[in-house]
C-alpha positions as CSV (number, residue, x, y, z in Angstrom):
1,M,-133.8,-37.9,19.7
2,K,-133.3,-34.2,20.8
3,G,-135.2,-33.6,24.0
4,T,-136.6,-37.1,24.3
5,F,-136.8,-37.0,28.1
6,Q,-137.7,-33.3,28.5
7,N,-141.2,-34.1,29.7
8,S,-140.1,-37.1,31.8
9,S,-140.1,-37.0,35.6
10,S,-137.1,-35.4,37.3
11,F,-136.3,-38.8,38.8
12,T,-136.1,-40.3,35.3
13,Q,-133.9,-37.5,34.1
14,L,-131.6,-37.9,37.1
15,C,-131.3,-41.7,36.4
16,L,-130.6,-41.0,32.7
17,L,-127.8,-38.5,33.7
18,A,-126.4,-41.1,36.2
19,L,-126.3,-43.7,33.5
20,I,-124.6,-41.4,31.0
21,V,-122.0,-40.4,33.6
22,F,-121.4,-44.1,34.6
23,L,-120.9,-45.1,30.9
24,C,-118.5,-42.1,30.4
25,A,-116.6,-43.1,33.5
26,I,-116.1,-46.6,32.1
27,V,-114.8,-45.1,28.8
28,A,-112.6,-42.7,30.7
29,T,-111.1,-45.5,32.7
30,G,-110.5,-47.5,29.5
31,V,-108.9,-44.6,27.7
32,S,-106.6,-43.9,30.7
33,A,-105.6,-47.6,30.9
34,V,-104.7,-47.6,27.3
35,Y,-102.6,-44.4,27.7
36,M,-100.8,-45.9,30.7
37,L,-99.8,-48.9,28.6
38,L,-98.5,-46.7,25.8
39,T,-96.6,-44.2,27.8
40,D,-93.1,-44.8,29.0
41,N,-93.6,-43.1,32.4
42,P,-97.2,-43.6,33.5
43,T,-96.5,-42.3,37.1
44,G,-94.7,-39.2,36.0
45,P,-96.3,-35.7,36.6
46,D,-96.8,-35.0,32.9
47,S,-98.5,-38.4,32.3
48,M,-100.7,-37.8,35.3
49,R,-101.8,-34.4,33.9
50,I,-102.6,-36.0,30.5
51,M,-104.6,-38.7,32.2
52,L,-106.4,-36.1,34.2
53,F,-107.1,-34.2,31.0
54,L,-108.5,-37.4,29.3
55,Q,-110.6,-38.4,32.3
56,N,-112.1,-34.9,32.9
57,S,-112.8,-34.3,29.2
58,I,-114.8,-37.5,28.9
59,L,-116.5,-37.5,32.4
60,F,-117.2,-33.8,32.9
61,I,-117.6,-32.5,29.4
62,L,-118.8,-35.3,27.2
63,S,-121.3,-36.7,29.7
64,P,-123.3,-33.4,30.2
65,V,-123.1,-32.6,26.5
66,I,-124.7,-36.0,25.7
67,A,-127.2,-35.6,28.6
68,Q,-128.5,-32.2,27.6
69,H,-129.2,-33.6,24.1
70,F,-131.7,-36.0,25.5
71,L,-133.0,-33.8,28.4
72,W,-134.0,-30.6,26.6
73,E,-135.3,-29.7,23.1
74,A,-133.7,-26.3,23.1
75,P,-130.4,-25.9,21.2
76,F,-127.1,-26.6,23.1
77,K,-126.4,-22.9,24.0
78,E,-129.9,-22.2,25.1
79,A,-130.3,-25.5,27.1
80,L,-127.1,-24.9,29.1
81,Q,-127.6,-21.1,29.2
82,F,-124.4,-20.2,27.3
83,R,-124.9,-16.5,26.5
84,S,-122.5,-13.7,25.8
85,P,-122.0,-12.5,29.4
86,H,-121.9,-8.8,30.5
87,L,-118.3,-8.0,31.5
88,R,-119.6,-6.4,34.7
89,I,-121.4,-9.6,35.8
90,V,-118.3,-11.7,35.0
91,L,-116.1,-9.4,37.1
92,L,-118.7,-9.5,39.9
93,G,-118.8,-13.3,39.8
94,C,-115.0,-13.4,40.0
95,L,-114.9,-10.9,42.8
96,T,-117.4,-13.0,44.7
97,I,-115.1,-16.0,44.6
98,M,-112.0,-14.0,45.5
99,V,-113.5,-12.2,48.5
100,S,-115.0,-15.4,49.8
101,S,-111.6,-17.2,49.8
102,P,-110.5,-16.1,53.3
103,F,-113.7,-17.5,54.8
104,V,-113.5,-20.7,52.7
105,D,-109.9,-21.2,53.8
106,I,-110.8,-20.8,57.4
107,L,-113.6,-23.3,57.0
108,N,-111.1,-25.6,55.5
109,T,-108.8,-25.4,58.5
110,W,-111.8,-25.9,60.8
111,N,-113.1,-28.9,58.8
112,Q,-109.7,-30.6,58.9
113,G,-109.8,-30.5,62.7
114,L,-113.1,-32.3,62.9
115,H,-113.1,-35.9,64.3
116,L,-115.7,-38.6,64.3
117,P,-116.8,-40.4,67.5
118,E,-114.5,-43.1,68.9
119,S,-117.0,-45.8,67.7
120,L,-116.3,-44.7,64.1
121,H,-112.5,-44.6,64.5
122,S,-111.9,-47.2,61.8
123,I,-114.0,-45.1,59.3
124,E,-112.1,-42.0,60.3
125,Q,-108.8,-43.7,59.7
126,W,-110.0,-44.8,56.2
127,M,-111.0,-41.2,55.5
128,I,-107.6,-39.9,56.7
129,E,-105.8,-42.4,54.5
130,S,-108.0,-41.5,51.5
131,E,-107.3,-37.8,52.1
132,R,-103.6,-38.5,52.4
133,Q,-103.5,-40.3,49.0
134,A,-105.5,-37.5,47.4
135,E,-103.1,-34.9,48.8
136,V,-100.0,-36.9,47.5
137,L,-101.6,-37.0,44.0
138,T,-102.5,-33.3,44.1
139,Q,-99.0,-32.3,45.1
140,Q,-97.4,-34.5,42.4
141,I,-99.5,-32.6,39.8
142,L,-99.1,-29.1,41.3
143,N,-95.4,-29.5,42.1
144,V,-93.9,-28.2,38.9
145,S,-90.4,-27.0,38.0
146,T,-91.0,-25.8,34.4
147,W,-93.2,-23.3,32.6
148,Q,-94.6,-26.2,30.6
149,G,-95.8,-28.0,33.7
150,F,-97.2,-24.8,35.1
151,I,-99.2,-24.0,31.9
152,M,-100.5,-27.6,31.8
153,N,-101.8,-27.2,35.3
154,I,-103.6,-24.0,34.4
155,L,-105.2,-25.7,31.4
156,V,-106.1,-29.0,33.2
157,V,-106.7,-28.0,36.8
158,A,-108.1,-24.6,36.3
159,I,-109.7,-24.1,32.8
160,L,-110.8,-27.7,32.0
161,A,-112.1,-28.4,35.5
162,G,-113.9,-25.1,35.5
163,V,-115.6,-25.8,32.2
164,G,-116.3,-29.5,32.9
165,E,-117.5,-29.4,36.4
166,E,-119.8,-26.4,35.8
167,L,-121.3,-28.1,32.7
168,L,-122.2,-31.2,34.7
169,F,-123.1,-29.8,38.1
170,R,-124.6,-26.4,37.5
171,G,-125.5,-26.8,33.8
172,V,-127.3,-30.1,34.0
173,L,-127.6,-31.5,37.6
174,Q,-128.6,-28.3,39.3
175,K,-131.4,-27.7,36.8
176,I,-132.8,-31.2,37.3
177,F,-132.8,-30.7,41.1
178,I,-134.4,-27.3,40.9
179,R,-137.2,-28.7,38.7
180,W,-137.6,-31.7,41.0
181,T,-137.8,-29.7,44.3
182,G,-139.5,-26.7,42.8
183,N,-137.2,-24.6,44.8
184,I,-134.1,-22.8,43.6
185,H,-132.3,-22.8,47.0
186,A,-133.0,-26.5,47.6
187,G,-131.7,-27.4,44.1
188,I,-128.5,-25.3,44.6
189,L,-127.8,-26.8,48.0
190,I,-128.4,-30.4,47.0
191,T,-126.2,-30.0,44.0
192,A,-123.5,-28.4,46.2
193,I,-123.6,-31.4,48.5
194,I,-123.1,-33.8,45.6
195,F,-120.4,-31.6,44.1
196,S,-118.5,-31.7,47.4
197,A,-119.1,-35.4,48.1
198,I,-118.0,-36.6,44.7
199,H,-114.4,-35.2,45.3
200,L,-114.0,-37.8,48.1
201,Q,-112.0,-35.4,50.2
202,F,-113.9,-35.7,53.5
203,F,-111.9,-33.1,55.5
204,G,-112.5,-30.5,52.8
205,F,-116.2,-31.3,52.4
206,I,-117.7,-28.1,54.1
207,P,-115.5,-25.5,52.3
208,R,-116.1,-27.2,48.9
209,F,-119.9,-27.3,49.7
210,V,-119.8,-23.6,50.3
211,L,-117.9,-23.0,47.0
212,G,-120.4,-25.2,45.2
213,A,-123.3,-23.2,46.7
214,L,-121.7,-19.9,45.7
215,L,-121.2,-21.1,42.1
216,G,-124.8,-22.3,42.1
217,Y,-126.1,-18.9,43.0
218,L,-123.8,-17.2,40.5
219,F,-125.3,-19.4,37.8
220,V,-128.9,-18.8,38.7
221,W,-128.6,-15.1,39.4
222,S,-126.5,-14.4,36.3
223,R,-128.6,-16.6,34.1
224,N,-125.4,-17.5,32.3
225,L,-123.2,-20.6,32.7
226,W,-120.1,-18.6,31.6
227,V,-120.1,-16.8,35.0
228,P,-119.6,-19.8,37.3
229,I,-117.3,-21.4,34.7
230,I,-115.0,-18.3,34.7
231,A,-115.3,-17.9,38.5
232,H,-114.5,-21.6,39.1
233,A,-111.5,-21.5,36.7
234,L,-110.2,-18.4,38.5
235,N,-110.6,-20.2,41.9
236,N,-108.6,-23.2,40.7
237,A,-106.0,-21.0,38.9
238,L,-105.3,-19.2,42.2
239,V,-104.7,-22.6,43.8
240,V,-102.2,-23.5,41.0
241,I,-100.5,-20.1,41.2
242,F,-100.2,-19.8,45.0
243,T,-99.4,-23.5,45.9
244,P,-95.8,-23.6,47.2
245,N,-93.7,-25.9,45.0
246,T,-90.3,-26.2,43.4
247,F,-91.4,-23.7,40.8
248,N,-93.2,-21.3,43.0
249,E,-92.5,-20.5,46.7
250,G,-96.1,-19.5,47.3
251,N,-97.8,-16.2,48.1
252,S,-96.4,-14.5,51.3
253,I,-99.7,-12.5,51.7
254,I,-101.8,-15.7,51.8
255,Q,-99.4,-17.4,54.1
256,A,-99.5,-14.4,56.4
257,V,-103.3,-14.5,56.5
258,E,-103.3,-18.3,57.2
259,H,-101.1,-17.7,60.3
260,T,-102.7,-14.6,61.6
261,D,-104.3,-14.4,65.0
262,N,-107.1,-12.3,63.6
263,S,-108.7,-15.1,61.6
264,T,-112.2,-14.2,62.9
265,G,-111.8,-10.7,61.6
266,F,-110.8,-12.0,58.2
267,A,-113.7,-14.4,58.2
268,I,-116.3,-11.7,59.1
269,T,-114.9,-9.3,56.5
270,S,-114.9,-12.0,53.9
271,I,-118.6,-12.9,54.7
272,I,-119.6,-9.3,54.5
273,L,-117.9,-8.7,51.2
274,T,-119.3,-11.9,49.7
275,A,-122.8,-10.9,50.8
276,I,-122.4,-7.6,49.1
277,C,-121.3,-9.2,45.9
278,L,-124.1,-11.7,46.0
279,Y,-126.6,-8.9,46.6
280,G,-125.3,-7.2,43.5
281,M,-125.7,-10.4,41.5
282,R,-129.2,-10.9,42.8
283,K,-130.1,-7.3,42.0
284,Y,-129.0,-7.9,38.4
285,Y,-131.1,-11.1,38.4
286,L,-134.2,-9.3,39.5
287,S,-133.7,-6.3,37.1
288,S,-133.1,-8.6,34.1
289,A,-136.3,-10.5,34.9
290,N,-138.4,-7.3,34.4
C-alpha cells in the first residue's frame, strides 16, 4: 500500500488528500462531540483548548501522515523531508519570520480596513460576523490567568499548530501543487492561498497569505520541513506571549510600533530585512544543490 498513488496524476493525488482530510474532519468532529458530552464545562477555556488539541491532532497531523503513506514510496522522514536541520538555517528561518512581523502586522491593519462594494453588503456583514465570532473564540483561548493555561496555549496554539499545519500544507499539499504546476513559485503561492482561506478569517487573508508564502519558501529553500515548522511555531508563540490578557499585559514595544506614525518606515525596513534573510536562505539552497 505504501506509495500506491505515487505515479497517479496530481489531480488524483489532490482528490485523495481531500478525501483523507474530509474523513479525518468527520472523526475529529465526532471525538470533539464525545468530549463535550463527557466534560463538565464544555465551554470553559481549558475544555476549548483540549478540543482544539484533539481536532488539530486528527485533522492536521493524522491526515497528512496517512496521505503521505499512499502518495510516496519513500520512508516517512524522506517523503516529508524531515532531516536534522543545520542550526544556522533554523535560526535564519526564525529570523525571517521575526523581521517580517512588522510588515505583516501593517498588512493586517490595512486588510481589516478593506470593504466590499455596496452590492455585496450582505456578504460583508456575514464576513464581519464570522470574524467577530472567531475573535471571541481566540480571545477565550488566549485570555489566561494561570501558568497552566499559558503553557497549554504554547503547546496547542504554537507547537501543535506549527507541526500540524506545516505537515499538511507544506509537507503534502505544496508538494502536490509544485508537481502539478511544474513551477515552485506557483505551487508555493497556490498553497499559501489555500492556507489563508481555510482559516476563514477574511479580514486577515492577505497577511496570512504572505506568512504562508514565506513558510513555503523556507521549506523549499531549506529542503527541510523542520525549518518552517519551527518558524511557524515561533510566530504563533509570539502571538500567545504578546497578546494582552489577564495574565499578560502585552508587549509595550509592539504596542508602540502599532501606534507609531512611521508605519511606512517600519514596513520598508521589515521588507528589506526579510528579503536579506530570504536571500541567505536561497543562497543555502543553491549551494546545497551543488
